[in-house]
N, C-alpha and C positions, 0 to 999 in steps of 0.2 A: 793448859796443855794441849799440844796438838795432837789430836788422834788420828788412825786410821779413817774413821769415818769422816772426819772433818776434812781430812785431804782429797777423799772424792766428792764431797760436796763442792769446794772450791774449784776443783778440775771441770766437773759437770757445768758449774756457773760458767765458768770459763769457754766451754764449748757453746752452749745456750747462747753467750755476748756473741761469739763468732758466727754462728747460724744466723743469729737475728741480723747482724749487719751484713751478711751477702742476702739475705730478702729483702733487705730495705734498698741494697743496692739494685737488686733485681727488679723491685718495684719502680723505681725511678727509669729503667727503660721500655724503650716502645716495644708492645708484643709484635711479632710476626705472624701474619695469617696466611694460608695458602690463598693464591690468586690464579685466575685463569689466564693462559697468556692471551694478549690482544694483539691481534696482526692487522696491519697497515689497509687501507681502504685499495682495494684492488678494481673495484667497479666504477668509481667515478661517475656516478649518476647524474644526467642533465636532464633539463625539463625544455618543452619545446616553444615555450613563451614565459617570460618572466614577471609579466604583468598580465591579468586578464579580468575582463569582466563576464562573469557568467550570464548567459542568454537563455531565459525562459523558451523563446520562439524557437529555438532549437536545441531542446534540452537533452534529446536522445543521440545526438550527434558528439563527437569527440570533442574535447575541449582540450586537454593536454595530454600529451604524450613524454612518456619517461623512457631513455635508452641508458644503458650502461653495459659496462664490458664484463667479459665472463668472468667468475672468480673461480680460482682453482684452490683443490685443496693445500694446505699446508703440511698434512700427514702424508697422502698418498695422493698424486695426481689423476688416478684413477675414481677417486671418490665421486659420488654424485654430490651437486651443489643445486639446492632450489631456495628459491628466493620467496620473500614476502615485505609488504609494504604499509605503511601507517604514516598518517598525517597529524600534523599539531600545530597548534598556536606558537609561532616561533619565542614570544615573549612571555607566555604563560603555557610552557610544557606541562606543566604536572596538572595543571586543572583542564586543559583543553586538549584532548588528543583522540583519535579516532582507535577502533580496534585494528588489528594487524589483517590485512588481505593477502590470503595466500595466492602466490603467482605460478606454481611451477618451476620449471626450471628455463622459463624463456629470459631473453635480455631486453624486453621492451613491454610497456604496457601501456594503455591509453584509458582514460576515464572521461566520463560525458558529463557536459554539464549539468546533468540531473545527479551524478552520482555525486560530483565534488561538491555542487552547492548544498546538496543534503548533509555533507560533513562539515562544511566551514559554516554555514549559517546557524549553526546552534553556538557560535562562538562570538559571533558580532551581527550587529543590525545590518538590516538590507541598504544597500547603497555605499556602506563606509569600508574603504579598502583594508585589508588584513594580510601582516605576511604570515606565510604558513612554510613550515619545512615539511619535506618528505623525506622519510627515514625509509632506507632500503638495508633490508639484513639478507646476509646470502647465510644461509644454513649448510654445514658439512655433515655428511652423513659417514661417519666412520665406525665400522663396526667394533672397535678397538678402544677407542678414544672419543671423548666429547670435546668438541672443538667449539670455543666461544663465537658466536654469531659476529660474521666482519660486517660493517656498518659503513654505509656512505650516504650522505645527505644533501639535498639542494632544496633551496629557498624560491619562492614566488610570491607575488602578491595578487590578491584576488578580491574580487568585489562579488556579493552576491545580490540575488533577488530574492523577493518575497516569494516563497513558494506555495503557502496555503494561507491568504489572508482571512480575517475570521469572517467576513461577508462578500460575497459576489452581486453582482447588480444585473437585472433582466430589464433592457431596454427594448421598447416595441412601440412600433407605429400602426395602429387601427387602419386597417385597410379601408374603411366604409369613412372615416372622419378623418383621417390622416391626422390624428392626433398621436403625439409621442408621449410615452409615460415611462416610469422607471420602478420598478420592484425589487426590492430587496431579498437575495435568497440566504439560506442560513445552512448550515453542515449540520446534519442529524447527528453526526458524530464528531466531536471538535478534531482537528488534526488531521482526517482523513484527506481533504480536498474533494468531498464529493458535497454538491450542494443541491439543495430543493426549494421549489416554490410552487405552491398549490394555489391555484386562483380559477376565476371565470375567465376563460379565454374565448376571445373572437377570431376571426382570421386578420392575420397581420403578418408582418416581418418585423426581425428582430436580432439581436446581437446580445453578448455578454460582457460585463466591465468588471473590473477587479477593485475599480473606486469609482466615485461620482463624476470623475472627470470622462472625457472622451477616450482616454487611452490609459493603460494597455486595455486592448479587448480582445474577444474570441469572436471570429467570425466563422462561418461553413468553409471548411478544407474543399478542394477538387473532388472528383471521382465520388460522387455520395449515391445511395448511402453506403457505408462500409458493411453494414449486414442489415436487413430489415429492420427500419425503425430505430436504428442506433447511426448517428452521423457525425464523423470525425470534424474537430475543431482546427482552426489556424490561430495562433497567436499574433496579433498585430500590436504594433506599437507606434506606427505612423502610417499616413495615407488611408486609400479605401479599405474599407470592412465591407467583404462579401455577406451579405446577411441571409439569416435562415428565415423561413416562412412557413406557415401553417394554415391550412383551411378549415379547423377543427372550430368548435363551439361547445361551449360547457366547461363544467369543472374538470381541470385538469391538474397533473403534476409534472412539473420540468424538473428534469435530473441533468446536472454536469458533473462530468467526472475530470479534474484537471490534472491527475497523475499523469506523467508523461507518457507510460504504458497503454493507457487508456483514451484520455484528451478526447471525450466524445459528449454527444449532447442526445438526450432520449425525452420522450413525451409518453406518459401513461394516464388510464383512468383510475383515479383512485376511489376506494371503495367510499359508500354511502355513509360509514359508520365503522367504530373501532371494532366491530364483531367481526369474527373471521368467517370465512363462506362457508356452507357446510351442505351436504348432499342428502338428500332424502327421495324416497321412491321404492315401490317393488321392485325395481332392477338392479337394487341392492341391497345387501343386508342390512341396513339401516332402518328400511322399511319407511311408511308415511308418517315420521317423527321428526317434529322440526327442532332444528339448532342443538342436536345430540353430539355428545362428547365423541363418541363411535363416527360421525360424519363430518368431525372437524377439519377442514385443510390447513396447512401450514405453510411458514414461509421458509425456504432453506437459507436463504441469503439475502436479508434484509437491507443490506448496506448497498451491495452490487445490482441486486434484481429484485427490489422490491414489489415488481410488478408479476410474480412468477410465484403461483400458488399449487400448492399439491395434496392430493389425498390418496392414500391406498388402500383398496379393501376389495369386496368380492362382488363382481359385476353379475348380472343375471340375465341372460340372453331372452330378448321379449317382454322385459319387465320395463317400466318406464322411470325417470329420474329428471329433476332439476336442483338446482344450487340455490340455496336461499342465502341473503346478505342482513339479514336482521334478527329477528328473535321469533316471529311466527309466520301464519300464512297471508299476513295482511302487509308484509313489507317488500322490498325489492327483490327481484330474482333474476339470476342467468338464465336465458329461455333456450330453446332451440330456435334455429332461423325459421324451421316450419314443422308442424304435427309431424312426430315419429320419425325424425330425423335420426340417421345411425349415425354416432360418433365415429364410427370407425370408416365412413364413407365420405363424410362431410365435418370439417373441423373448424367451420365456420362460427365465432363467437362474436355475438353483437353485445354491444352496452345493455346493462342491467335495466331493468324497469318494473313497473307494477304490471299487474295480470290485466288490469283494464287496459291497457295501453299496448294492446297486441294480441292477447289472448294466453289460455294456459297451455303453450305449446312445451311438448317434453320431447327429450332425447329417449330412443328406444334401442337399445344394443342389440347386434345380430350376432354377439360372441357373449361366452362366460367364462369366467375365471379371475384370478387374482389380479387387479391392473392399478397402474397409477394413473390418476385423472389428474392431468396438468392443465392449468389456465394460464394463458399468458395475456396481460392486459395492457400490453405494450402497444402505443399508437404506431400502425404500420405492421404490426405482427402479432395481431390478437388471435387466438385460436383456441381450442379445446381440444386436448390430444390423450389419447388413452395407448398405455404401452404395458406391456407384460410387465409383472413384478418378477423379480428374480430374488 
């Protein structure tokens, strides 16, 4: 017997089948998602050279210039448009790309050899050409609607140089014997491009090499020194190398900074031990106590200025002080150039020595107060300097 309940069950079953059929048909159709409107390239970016070999010798000079036409907002012609640019390996875009560089509202941008080499050299070994794409984005600033950035691209082929080799080499000719030797220089911190060598130097003339071959080399640049004790270098790939020279004798540390913004050579007197300098005397609050924590000097910038030491404390007028370099009275000290030298009147700093090699000569300050005592061990700019502590 067909009851009312059975009729309802059959009707619900038919409705369910119809609904399932509709859902199945819907599942077979591709869903539609919201997409931002894409606008055509208005800028048509161009590059000054399609092929370039980056040159370390002119690292700070422009290598490539990019030009483009001004983009106009598709929403309101009065909207501001700004630009940013990024670079990527044309064939490995996902893995090898730079950050975006903001350019403002200009329609041209130049990049130096150093800037582009620093970007591209992460993707390819030095000397091997690589196709690179520059991607320019125009950002439209509309207060009511977000506009998808407008894109323009251009490609070029670049060949990089090795920016920071693991080692550099110091090649020098002894002035007395005319013997030429080569010493290896190492980076105190890898990847910095700052190289050091500590050894017993004699009067000589010298230059620096990136390999054990004759080139590339660093010689002395014109108009020296840049600053007292700091000499600019020239990067040379062939021809004559203008050499540095020194009349120093004894243990010295040679430092070269090959970063494009520095590119200089320095020499300083290294300390006789790993112990930090310390001040002592009744001209300070430290008193006549050796190697005390309260009297210890520090180095603020060991990477770029390892030859600058400083201590801040109370200086007492009329009292004496000297600066120790070991653990006790029998070790080497920095002494005053003459007895009772006022450091406010005479900033001369002589190389450290033992007491028996010149006497127990101490500084005597004419002023009292809290001062920072600075020691510079840079050859050509050695000094002791007291400045008020603020």
